N, C-alpha and C positions, 0 to 999 in steps of 0.2 A: 821313901827313896833310899836306894842302897848307899851305904857309906863309901867314901873314897877308898878306904882300906879294903872293904869287901870287894870292890871293883877290881883292885889290883890282884887280890887272891884269886878271884874268879878267872881273870885273864891268865895269870901265871901258871896256875895249877890244873889246867886242862878241863875246866867245867864248860868248855865250848863243844863238848861231844854232841849235845842234843841238836844245836843248829847245824852242825856238820852232817849228822845223820839225816835230819829233816831236809837239808838242802839237796842231798843226793837223791832222796825219795821224790822231792818236789820236781826236780829236773826230769826224772823218769816219768812222773805223772803228766807233766806238761807235754812231753814228747809223745806218750801213748795217747793222750787226749787230743792231739793235734792243735794244741794251744801254743802260740808263738808270741809271747809278750815282748814288746820292745823296751818298755819301761816298768819299773817296779818300785814300790815303797814298802819297807819293812818297819812296822810299828813295834815299839819296844825292842829295838834292834840290838840292845846290849853292846857288845864290843865289835859289832859289825861283821860277824862271821858269815851269816847268811847273805848279807849284801855282797861280800867278797866272792861267794860262790856264784851268785847270780851274775855278777860282773864278769867273772871268768867264763861264763856261758854266753857272753855277748849281750846280756841284758843291762840296760842303763839303770843301775840301782841307786836308790837313795834310802836313808834311814833316819829314824828319830827315836829318842828315848828321853824319859823324864830325868834320868840320872846324868848329871854333867860328868861324873867320873867315868861312866861307861862310854859316853861320847868322846871324851878325851882320848881314851884308849883306841876307840874305833878310828878316830882321825889319824892317830899314830900308825895304826895297822894298815889302813887304806886311805891315804891322804887325798887321792883323786876322787873319792866318792863324797857326795854332799850329805852331811848329817845336820840335824837340828836337835836342839835341846828343847823339849816341849812336853806338854801334857796331852796325851792322845784323846782325852775327853773333849778338849776344846780345839785340838789341832786341825787346821784346814788349810793346807798349802794352796797356792794360787794355780798350780798346774795339776794336770790329771795324769793318772798312771793306769797301765793296762793290767797290772797285777798288784794287789795289796796283800801283805802277809802280816800275821801277828801270832807269834809262837811263844813257847816257854810258859804256857798257861797265863800269859799276861792279862787276858780278859778276866781271869779269876782273881787278879789283884784288885779288880774293881768290885766293890761290895754291893752296890745297889744297881738294879736293872734300869733305872732312869738314866744313870750315867752310861751304862752299856748301850742303851738306845741312842744316846747322843753320839757315841763313837760310831755306831752303825750309820747314823744319818750323815755324819761328816765323811766317812769312807765312801758312801754312795755318791756324795757330791764330787769327790776328787778321783773317782774311778771312771775310766773311759767307758762309753757305752759298749756292752759286750765283754767288759773286763771282769776279772774274777777276784773274789775276796776269799782267802784261805787262812783259817786260824784254828787253834786247838783249844780244848776245854778239858779240865780235869774230869776223869771218869770216876764218879762217886764209888762205884763198885770195886775200884782198884786202888783206892786211897784209904789206908787204915793206919792205926797207931803202929809205930815200929820201935824196935829196940835201938838204943843209941849205937851209932856206928863211928868208928875211928878210922882215919886214913893218915898214914905217915907219908907226906910228900917229900920231905927232905930229912936229913939227920936231925935238924933242930926245929922243924915246923910240923905240927900235927893239927889236923882239922877233925872236929867232932860235930856230928849232926844227928838230929832226930826229928821225925815227923810225928805229930800228934793231932788228934781230932778233939779240940776243946769244946766243940758244939756240933749239933746235928749237921749243919752245912758249913762248918768252919774247918780250916786246916792251918796248922802252924808248923813252920819249919824253923827250928832253932839251930844256929850254926855258931860254933866257937872255934877260934883259931888260937893255938898255943905256940909260943915261940920260946925255945929253951925251957920248956916246962911251965912257963908262966902264961896266963891268959892275956892274949894281945887284944882281942875284941870279941864281942858277941853280937850276933845279928838275929832278929826275929822277923821272919817273913810270913805275913798273914794273908790267907786267901779265902775266898768264898766259893763254895760249890754251887754252880748254876744248873738249873734244870735244862737239859738240851732242847726239850720241846718249847720251853719258854724262849730260849735263845733263837730258835728257828722261827718262832712266831714273830719275834721282834724284827728279824731280818725281812720277813715277808711284809710286815707293816711299813718298813722303811723303803720298800719297793723292789727288793731283790727277788730273783726267781731261780729255778733250778737248784734249790737248796737241799743239800744232803748232809747227813751227820753219821759218821761211821767210826769204828774203832781202829781203823788202819787206813793209811792213804793208798797203799798198793795191796792188791789181793794176796800176794805171797808173803807179806810181812806179818809177824806175830802181833797180836793186839797188845797194847801197853796201857799205861795209866791215863791216857788221854783219848778224847774223841777228836776227830778231824772234821771241821765244818767247812763246806765249800758253798759259795753263793755267787750268783752272776748278776750283773747289772744288765737289764734289757737293752737291746740295741735300739 
């Protein structure tokens, strides 16, 4: 779970660019596909950026995250949206949603496929018939060791980060925040690279249909470091 300090840095210094970009693409994809969800649940919602985008498009959005620090910021940013602090492996809300999303390679934060399958089973249960589940996965071909990178956000705050591959199917993102030249905190985010075919097979086992996995959500977008997986619950 992310530390409260990391959550504040994440929110304050603009690391919300991914949900902002994904949100714009998702709305275009929904429109082009003729999909009109009335309700949505964003798993691992972070600071609630995607929830806010969906809400602004007239979709009743809700969100959940394992990090109480992230949810605290989400509630401050969009107090009218419902958020839960929960573990998505066991999370099963009492209501159903037309659209469920899970981005920021949150599924890669789950190391074992048994737990991933439990997530899929639960999502299937709280997705309305005909509803869509959209999530992303790390693309192994696009994730490699990188040189350390420094970013100066303010005159006295600097963030250092580096992505490494400590194992064949493992990724580690180390983040350090310096304040006035002194190390304020260090965060290690560990992820597991999952085989897309295995993930799609699990979705099929859980009852989903119309399952696709591609390197971009919209045809005109450049491919990135993630796959986009789309699955539908039968009507």
